[in-house]
C-alpha positions in Angstrom: -25.0 5.0 13.7 -28.3 5.4 15.4 -31.0 3.2 15.5 -33.0 4.8 13.1 -29.9 4.8 10.9 -29.3 1.0 11.0 -33.3 0.4 10.2 -32.9 2.2 7.0 -30.0 0.4 5.9 -31.6 -3.0 6.7 -34.7 -1.7 5.1 -32.6 -0.5 1.9 -30.7 -4.1 1.8 -34.2 -6.0 1.9 -35.4 -3.7 -0.8 -32.6 -4.5 -2.9 -33.2 -7.9 -2.8 -37.1 -7.7 -3.2 -36.3 -5.7 -6.1 -34.6 -8.5 -8.1 -36.9 -11.2 -6.8 -40.1 -9.3 -8.2 -38.6 -8.6 -11.5 -39.0 -12.1 -13.4 -36.4 -11.3 -16.1 -33.9 -9.9 -13.7 -34.4 -13.1 -11.3 -33.9 -15.2 -14.3 -30.9 -13.4 -15.7 -29.1 -13.5 -12.3 -30.0 -17.3 -11.7 -28.0 -17.7 -14.8 -25.2 -15.8 -13.8 -25.3 -17.9 -10.5 -24.8 -21.2 -12.6 -22.4 -20.0 -15.2 -20.2 -19.1 -12.5 -20.4 -22.0 -10.5 -19.3 -23.9 -13.3 -16.5 -21.3 -13.7 -15.0 -21.9 -10.4 -15.4 -25.6 -10.4 -13.8 -25.8 -13.7 -10.9 -23.5 -12.2 -10.3 -26.0 -9.5 -10.3 -29.2 -11.7 -7.8 -27.6 -14.1 -5.6 -26.6 -11.5 -5.4 -30.1 -10.1 -4.8 -31.4 -13.9 -2.1 -29.0 -14.3 -0.3 -29.6 -11.0 -0.2 -33.3 -11.4 1.3 -32.4 -15.1 4.1 -30.3 -14.2 3.9 -28.5 -10.9 3.7 -24.6 -10.1 5.3 -24.1 -13.1 2.5 -25.6 -15.4 0.0 -24.0 -13.1 1.6 -20.5 -14.3 1.9 -21.6 -17.8 -1.7 -22.8 -18.4 -3.1 -19.6 -16.6 -1.4 -17.8 -19.1 -2.6 -20.1 -22.0 -6.1 -19.5 -21.0 -5.9 -16.1 -20.6 -4.1 -14.7 -23.5 -6.7 -15.9 -26.5 -9.7 -14.6 -24.2 -7.7 -11.4 -23.6 -7.4 -11.0 -27.5 -11.1 -12.1 -28.3 -13.1 -10.5 -25.5 -12.8 -7.1 -27.2 -13.4 -8.1 -30.5 -16.3 -10.2 -30.0 -17.9 -7.7 -27.6 -19.4 -5.7 -30.0 -21.8 -8.4 -31.1 -23.6 -7.8 -27.9 -24.0 -4.0 -28.6 -25.8 -5.0 -32.0 -29.0 -6.9 -30.7 -30.5 -8.7 -27.6 -27.8 -9.4 -25.3 -29.3 -12.6 -23.7 -28.7 -14.1 -27.1 -25.2 -14.2 -26.9 -25.4 -15.4 -23.3 -27.2 -18.4 -24.4 -24.5 -18.8 -27.1 -21.9 -18.6 -24.7 -23.1 -21.0 -22.3 -23.6 -23.5 -24.8 -20.1 -23.5 -26.0 -18.6 -23.5 -22.5 -20.8 -26.5 -21.7 -19.8 -28.6 -24.7 -15.7 -27.5 -24.0 -16.4 -28.7 -20.3 -18.1 -31.9 -21.4 -15.4 -32.9 -23.8 -12.7 -32.0 -21.0 -14.4 -34.2 -18.6 -14.4 -36.9 -21.3 -10.7 -36.3 -22.3 -9.9 -37.0 -18.7 -12.1 -39.7 -17.8 -10.2 -41.7 -20.8 -6.6 -40.7 -19.5 -6.2 -38.6 -22.7 -3.2 -36.2 -23.2 -3.1 -33.0 -20.9 -2.6 -30.9 -24.2 -6.3 -31.5 -25.0 -7.5 -30.3 -21.9 -5.8 -27.2 -22.1 -6.9 -26.6 -25.5 -10.6 -27.3 -24.4 -9.6 -24.8 -21.2 -8.9 -22.2 -23.8 -12.1 -22.5 -25.8 -14.2 -22.4 -22.8 -12.0 -19.2 -21.1 -12.9 -17.3 -24.3 -16.2 -18.2 -24.3 -16.3 -17.4 -20.5 -15.1 -13.5 -21.0 -17.8 -12.8 -23.3 -20.4 -14.0 -20.5 -19.8 -11.3 -18.1 -19.7 -8.3 -20.5 -22.7 -9.3 -22.2 -24.6 -10.0 -18.4 -23.3 -6.6 -17.1 -24.5 -4.7 -20.1 -27.9 -6.3 -19.9 -28.5 -5.8 -16.4 -29.0 -1.8 -16.8 -31.7 -2.6 -19.5 -33.6 -4.6 -16.9 -33.1 -1.5 -14.5 -34.7 1.9 -14.0 -32.9 3.8 -11.4 -29.3 3.8 -10.4 -30.4 2.5 -7.0 -31.9 -0.3 -8.8 -28.7 -0.9 -10.8 -26.7 -0.9 -8.0 -29.1 -3.3 -6.2 -28.7 -5.7 -9.4 -25.1 -5.6 -9.0 -25.1 -6.1 -5.3 -27.3 -9.3 -5.8 -25.0 -10.7 -8.7 -22.2 -9.8 -6.6 -24.0 -12.2 -3.4 -24.5 -14.9 -6.3 -21.0 -14.5 -7.4 -19.8 -14.8 -4.2 -22.2 -17.9 -3.4 -20.6 -19.6 -6.6 -17.0 -18.7 -5.4 -18.1 -20.9 -2.3 -20.4 -23.5 -3.9 -17.7 -24.0 -7.3 -14.8 -24.9 -5.2 -16.6 -26.8 -2.4 -18.5 -29.0 -4.9 -15.0 -29.5 -6.5 -13.5 -30.3 -3.3 -16.2 -32.9 -2.3 -16.3 -34.4 -5.7 -12.6 -35.0 -5.3 -12.7 -36.7 -2.2 -15.2 -39.5 -3.5 -14.3 -39.5 -7.1 -12.3 -38.0 -10.0 -11.3 -34.6 -11.4 -13.5 -35.9 -14.7 -16.8 -35.7 -12.7 -15.8 -32.2 -11.5 -15.8 -31.1 -15.2 -18.8 -32.9 -16.1 -20.5 -31.1 -13.1 -19.4 -27.8 -14.4 -20.7 -28.5 -18.0 -24.1 -29.5 -16.7 -23.9 -25.9 -14.7 -23.2 -24.3 -18.0 -26.0 -25.9 -20.0 -28.3 -24.8 -17.1 -26.9 -21.3 -17.5 -28.3 -21.2 -21.0 -31.7 -22.6 -20.3 -32.6 -19.7 -17.8 -32.2 -17.5 -20.2 -34.5 -18.9 -22.9 -37.3 -17.0 -23.6 -36.4 -13.7 -21.4 -38.6 -10.8 -22.5 -38.2 -7.2 -21.9 -38.0 -4.1 -24.0 -34.5 -2.7 -24.6 -33.6 0.8 -26.2 -33.2 0.8 -29.7 -29.6 0.5 -30.7 -28.2 1.4 -34.0 -27.2 -1.3 -36.5 -23.6 -1.4 -37.4 -22.7 0.5 -40.3 -22.2 -1.6 -43.6 -18.8 -3.0 -44.1 -17.3 -2.2 -40.7 -15.7 -5.2 -39.1 -15.7 -6.3 -35.5 -12.0 -4.8 -34.7 -13.2 -1.1 -35.9 -16.2 -1.5 -33.6 -14.2 -3.0 -30.5 -12.2 0.3 -31.0 -14.9 2.2 -29.9 -15.0 0.6 -26.3 -11.1 1.6 -26.1 -12.1 5.3 -27.3 -14.9 5.5 -24.6 -12.6 4.4 -22.0 -9.7 6.7 -23.1 -11.8 9.7 -23.0 -13.2 9.0 -19.2 -10.7 9.6 -16.6 -13.3 7.5 -14.1 -13.5 4.9 -16.4 -9.4 4.5 -16.9 -9.1 4.8 -13.1 -11.7 1.8 -12.5 -10.3 -0.5 -15.1 -6.7 0.1 -13.9 -7.5 -0.9 -10.3 -9.4 -3.9 -11.8 -6.3 -4.7 -13.6 -4.2 -4.8 -10.5 -6.9 -7.1 -8.8 -6.7 -9.3 -11.6 -3.1 -9.6 -11.2 -3.4 -10.6 -7.7 -6.3 -13.1 -8.6 -4.2 -14.8 -11.3 -1.5 -14.9 -8.6 -4.1 -16.8 -6.4 -4.7 -19.3 -8.9 -1.1 -20.5 -8.5 -0.7 -19.5 -4.9 -3.5 -21.5 -3.5 -2.1 -24.8 -5.0 1.1 -24.1 -3.9 0.1 -22.7 -0.3 -2.2 -25.8 0.2 0.1 -28.7 -0.8 3.5 -27.1 -0.1 3.3 -24.4 2.8 0.1 -25.5 4.5 0.4 -29.6 4.2 -3.3 -29.7 3.1 -3.1 -31.9 0.4 -4.9 -31.4 -3.0 -8.1 -31.3 -1.5 -6.8 -28.4 0.7 -6.8 -26.3 -3.0 -10.9 -26.2 -2.9 -10.6 -25.6 1.0 -8.8 -22.3 0.6 -10.8 -21.3 -2.2 -13.8 -22.3 0.0 -12.4 -20.0 2.5 -12.3 -17.0 -0.1 -16.2 -18.1 -1.1 -17.3 -17.8 2.5 -15.7 -14.6 2.9 -17.5 -13.6 -0.3 -20.7 -14.3 0.8 -20.6 -12.4 4.0 -19.1 -9.6 2.2 -21.9 -9.5 -0.1 -24.5 -9.4 2.8 -22.6 -6.5 4.4 -22.5 -5.2 0.8 -26.0 -5.1 0.7 -26.2 -2.4 3.5 -24.0 0.0 1.0 -26.3 0.0 -2.1 -27.7 3.5 -1.4 -24.5 5.0 0.5 -23.2 7.3 -2.3 -20.1 6.1 -1.7 -19.0 3.3 -4.1 -15.9 4.6 -5.3 -14.3 4.8 -1.4 -15.7 1.0 -1.2 -14.2 0.1 -4.6 -11.0 1.0 -3.0 -11.5 -0.9 0.3 -12.2 -3.9 -1.9 -8.9 -3.6 -4.2 -6.8 -3.4 -1.1 -8.5 -6.5 0.3 -7.4 -8.7 -2.1 -3.8 -8.2 -1.8 -3.4 -7.5 2.3 -4.8 -11.1 3.4 -1.9 -12.7 1.2 0.8 -10.6 2.6 -0.2 -11.6 5.9 -0.4 -15.2 5.3 3.2 -14.7 4.1 3.8 -13.5 7.4 1.9 -15.9 9.5 1.5 -19.3 7.5 -0.6 -21.1 9.7 -3.7 -23.5 8.6 -6.3 -21.7 10.7 -4.7 -18.3 10.1 -4.4 -18.8 6.4 -8.5 -19.8 5.9 -9.4 -16.9 8.2 -7.1 -14.3 6.3 -8.4 -15.8 2.7 -12.0 -15.1 3.8 -11.2 -11.4 3.5 -10.3 -11.8 0.1 -13.8 -12.7 -0.5 -15.1 -9.7 1.4 -12.8 -7.5 -0.7 -14.2 -9.6 -4.2 -18.0 -8.5 -3.1 -17.4 -4.8 -2.5 -15.4 -4.9 -6.0 -18.5 -6.3 -7.9 -21.1 -4.0 -6.4 -19.1 -0.7 -6.8 -16.8 -1.4 -9.8 -19.7 -3.0 -12.0 -22.2 -0.1 -11.0 -19.5 2.6 -11.5 -18.7 1.2 -14.9 -22.6 0.8 -15.7 -22.9 4.8 -14.6 -20.3 6.1 -16.6 -19.9 4.0 -20.0 -22.7 5.0 -22.8 -25.0 2.1 -23.2 -24.4 2.2 -26.9 -20.9 1.0 -26.2 -21.5 -0.8 -22.8 -20.7 -4.4 -23.8 -17.4 -3.1 -25.6 -16.2 -1.5 -22.5 -17.0 -4.3 -20.3 -14.9 -6.4 -23.1 -11.9 -4.2 -22.6 -12.3 -4.8 -18.9 -12.8 -8.6 -19.5 -9.7 -8.4 -21.7 -7.4 -6.6 -19.3 -8.8 -8.8 -16.4 -7.6 -12.0 -18.6 -4.0 -10.5 -19.4 -3.5 -9.5 -15.9 -4.6 -13.0 -14.3 -2.5 -14.8 -17.0 0.5 -12.3 -16.1 -0.2 -12.6 -12.2 0.2 -16.6 -12.6 3.3 -16.0 -14.2 4.7 -13.7 -11.9 3.4 -15.9 -8.9 5.0 -18.8 -10.2 8.4 -17.2 -11.1 8.7 -15.7 -8.0 8.0 -19.0 -5.8 10.6 -20.2 -8.1 13.1 -17.6 -7.2 12.3 -16.3 -3.6 9.9 -18.9 -2.1 6.5 -19.3 -1.2 6.0 -16.8 1.5 8.4 -13.9 -0.1 6.0 -14.3 -3.0 3.0 -14.2 -1.2 4.1 -10.9 0.5 5.6 -9.2 -2.7 2.1 -9.8 -4.6 0.2 -8.8 -1.5 1.1 -5.5 -1.0 0.4 -4.3 -4.9 -3.5 -3.7 -4.4 -3.4 -2.1 -0.8 -0.6 0.6 -1.8 -2.7 1.5 -5.2 -6.0 1.8 -3.5 -4.3 4.4 -1.1 -2.8 6.2 -3.8 -6.2 6.6 -5.8 -8.5 7.1 -2.8 -8.7 10.7 -3.3 -9.9 10.5 -7.2 -12.2 7.8 -6.4 -13.9 10.1 -3.9 -14.1 12.5 -6.5 -15.8 9.9 -8.8 -18.4 9.4 -6.0 -19.5 13.1 -6.6 -19.7 13.2 -10.2 -22.0 10.1 -9.9 -24.1 12.0 -7.2 -24.5 14.8 -9.5 -25.9 12.3 -12.3 -28.1 10.8 -9.6 -29.7 14.0 -8.9 -30.5 14.6 -12.8 -31.9 11.0 -13.1 -34.2 11.6 -10.1 -35.5 15.0 -11.5 -36.2 13.4 -15.1 -37.9 10.5 -13.5 -40.7 13.0 -12.2 -41.8 13.5 -15.8 -44.5 11.0 -16.6 -43.1 10.3 -20.4 -39.7 9.3 -18.7 -41.0 7.0 -16.0 -40.9 4.0 -18.2 -37.6 4.5 -19.6 -34.8 1.9 -18.3 -32.0 3.3 -16.7 -29.5 3.5 -19.7 -31.9 5.7 -21.6 -32.5 8.3 -18.7 -28.8 8.6 -18.2 -28.5 9.5 -21.9 -31.1 12.3 -21.2 -29.3 13.2 -18.0 -25.9 13.5 -19.7 -27.4 15.9 -22.4 -29.0 18.2 -19.7 -28.0 22.1 -19.7 -28.4 24.2 -16.7 -30.8 27.5 -17.9 -31.7 30.4 -15.5 -34.3 32.6 -16.2 -35.4 35.8 -14.1 -38.8 36.1 -12.8 -41.0 38.0 -15.2 -38.7 37.0 -18.3 -40.1 34.7 -21.1 -38.4 31.3 -21.7 -40.0 31.2 -25.3 -43.1 32.8 -27.2 -46.0 31.2 -29.0 -45.2 30.7 -32.6 -41.6 30.5 -32.5 -39.5 27.5 -33.5 -38.9 24.9 -30.8 -35.5 23.0 -30.3 -35.4 22.3 -26.8 -37.5 20.6 -24.1 -37.2 21.9 -20.3 -37.7 20.5 -17.1 -38.2 23.1 -14.0 -35.5 22.3 -11.4 -36.7 25.0 -9.3 -39.2 28.0 -9.4 -42.8 28.3 -11.0 -43.5 28.9 -14.7 -46.8 30.2 -16.4 -47.8 28.7 -19.7 -49.8 31.5 -21.5 -52.0 30.7 -24.9 -53.6 33.1 -27.1 -53.1 35.9 -24.2 -54.2 34.1 -21.1 -52.5 31.8 -18.5 -53.8 28.4 -19.2 -51.4 26.2 -16.8 -49.1 26.9 -14.0 -46.0 24.4 -13.5 -43.5 23.7 -10.8 -40.4 21.6 -10.2 -40.7 18.4 -11.6 -42.6 19.4 -14.4 -41.5 19.8 -18.2 -42.9 21.9 -21.2 -41.9 22.3 -24.7 -42.4 18.8 -25.9 -45.4 19.6 -28.4 -43.2 21.5 -30.6 -40.5 18.8 -31.0 -42.8 15.6 -31.3 -45.5 17.3 -33.8 -42.6 19.4 -35.6 -44.5 22.6 -35.3 -44.0 26.1 -33.9 -44.3 26.8 -29.9 -48.5 26.5 -29.0 -48.0 28.7 -26.0 -45.8 31.3 -24.3 -44.1 30.3 -21.4 -43.2 33.1 -18.6 -41.0 32.7 -15.5 -43.4 33.4 -12.4 -40.6 33.2 -10.1 -36.8 33.0 -10.6 -36.5 29.5 -12.7 -33.8 26.9 -12.6 -34.5 24.7 -15.7 -32.7 21.8 -17.3 -32.6 22.0 -21.1 -32.5 19.3 -23.7 -31.7 19.8 -27.3 -34.0 17.9 -29.6 -31.2 15.9 -30.9 -31.0 14.5 -27.4 -34.6 14.3 -26.5 -36.4 12.6 -29.9 -34.3 9.8 -30.2 -34.6 8.6 -27.0 -38.2 9.3 -26.3 -39.4 8.0 -29.7 -36.4 5.3 -29.7 -38.1 3.3 -26.8 -41.8 2.5 -27.3 -43.4 2.8 -24.0 -41.9 6.2 -23.9 -43.0 7.0 -27.4 -46.7 6.4 -26.4 -46.8 8.3 -23.3 -45.3 11.2 -25.0 -48.1 10.8 -28.0 -50.7 10.2 -25.7 -49.6 13.3 -23.3 -49.7 15.5 -26.5 -52.9 14.4 -28.0 -54.5 14.9 -24.4 -52.9 18.4 -24.1 -53.9 19.8 -27.5 -57.7 18.3 -27.0 -57.7 20.3 -24.3 -55.9 23.4 -25.5 -55.0 24.2 -29.2 -53.7 27.8 -30.1 -56.2 30.0 -32.5 -55.0 30.2 -36.0 -54.5 34.1 -36.7 -58.1 34.0 -38.7 -59.6 31.9 -36.3 -62.3 33.1 -33.8 -62.6 29.7 -31.8 -62.2 30.3 -28.0 -59.3 28.1 -26.3 -59.5 25.8 -23.4 -56.6 25.2 -21.0 -53.4 23.3 -20.6 -50.9 23.3 -23.2 -47.0 23.4 -22.7 -45.6 24.3 -26.2 
């Protein structure tokens, strides 16, 4: 890469961070995520210690499964709640529930209560945790205006996730050196309450979402998320690879403890040290991922991230040395950072906003199921074949799948690239500039190509109007009452007056040159433009301004006309 290319990448990375820092709502949402996931990682380390003390590797695997099965059931069933209204309210409730459950676990450990009580509280906390990410992931697009900004937001969130992966286990390791597991739980509870507090009073305008039909239960609404995934080969591919990564992640919750204590002789604090290595790699990987935000190769980098989740484990199995293990596990963190940026951005771009939280709920359900399966598989393989064989077998899964799906992932990159081009075209139209990204993408998915030869008519004055047009290439002439009143070029639109005012066309539009148009039916155009307050105001003001400068004569009207109407 040349010097100019490096400067451009660094500029893009700096712009990605700046876009999050300048947006107060996005900033608070991201800090809330940092607090929530720091709590999650500290909680995971503390729970692992409790389980290992209670029953060794077998108990670790069973507790992993016990945590994940209920969350796998409830994540898709409860995620429709986040599609019904303001998503930050769901995040606040979830964080409060997690904080209370984790605080209760701290008390149970402090008074030497039964381990089963801690396990039950872990199940409750995990159910709540699986709702946090779908709601947060569905909230971010509504705070963004372009695909680049959404990728930037996911990159920053990935960095914060990586920081939490580092800070949570490191904090747990330090506390375990000087205090007990109960204090780790208490600190995790405080972080959860902080995550809730950051979201109180969040202010933003979200696209209008339809209310749930009467008498329709959550299970029926959850099925809409499953149908959205089933209809999209791209979503099926991303979620399938995410499931394989989750299986490896679940295995890591067992293997990190067994490897630290039995294979590397690091003791209990070594569990936190190994996971801290993952966190260090994740932070470095997130910083590197900031250079990839504008590359247009998210599918390819997603494949690389999936591969990196498994390959280091296989190599640790082949070379089980302390320094080597710490260095290799850092690459798992790099893979996690790439998955965060690429995977969540791709899902946010491919899934419709009205079911976005439900699609992320399906993802969380799959992740929960496969984390539980991974924990059981790892503990079984360790018991049957030993730690090193388990590391190699589990570690090979993700790299093999990443290689097999490379071609369809690159094809997915091209699909998203076409969507980006359509979004950029629509953003050139004034009334669409205030729309959040999900609304513009809803319009972009409804665009139809229309070709008009030079000199031909697009529509005539007085005709019924049912489409809005944006010029992709060429020049159009607007003719009102027999004379040219405006000339339009690429990035300009026409035809909105008849749709917004429910009137006939107020002017004729003729192709001055060969025209390439993108058309939107009124059933796509009106719900989006009128359903979002800022765009509705802009559209209405624009129509009033144009009709104030030019209004067609009635048949019996001899008034002169003034220029600039666009039908």
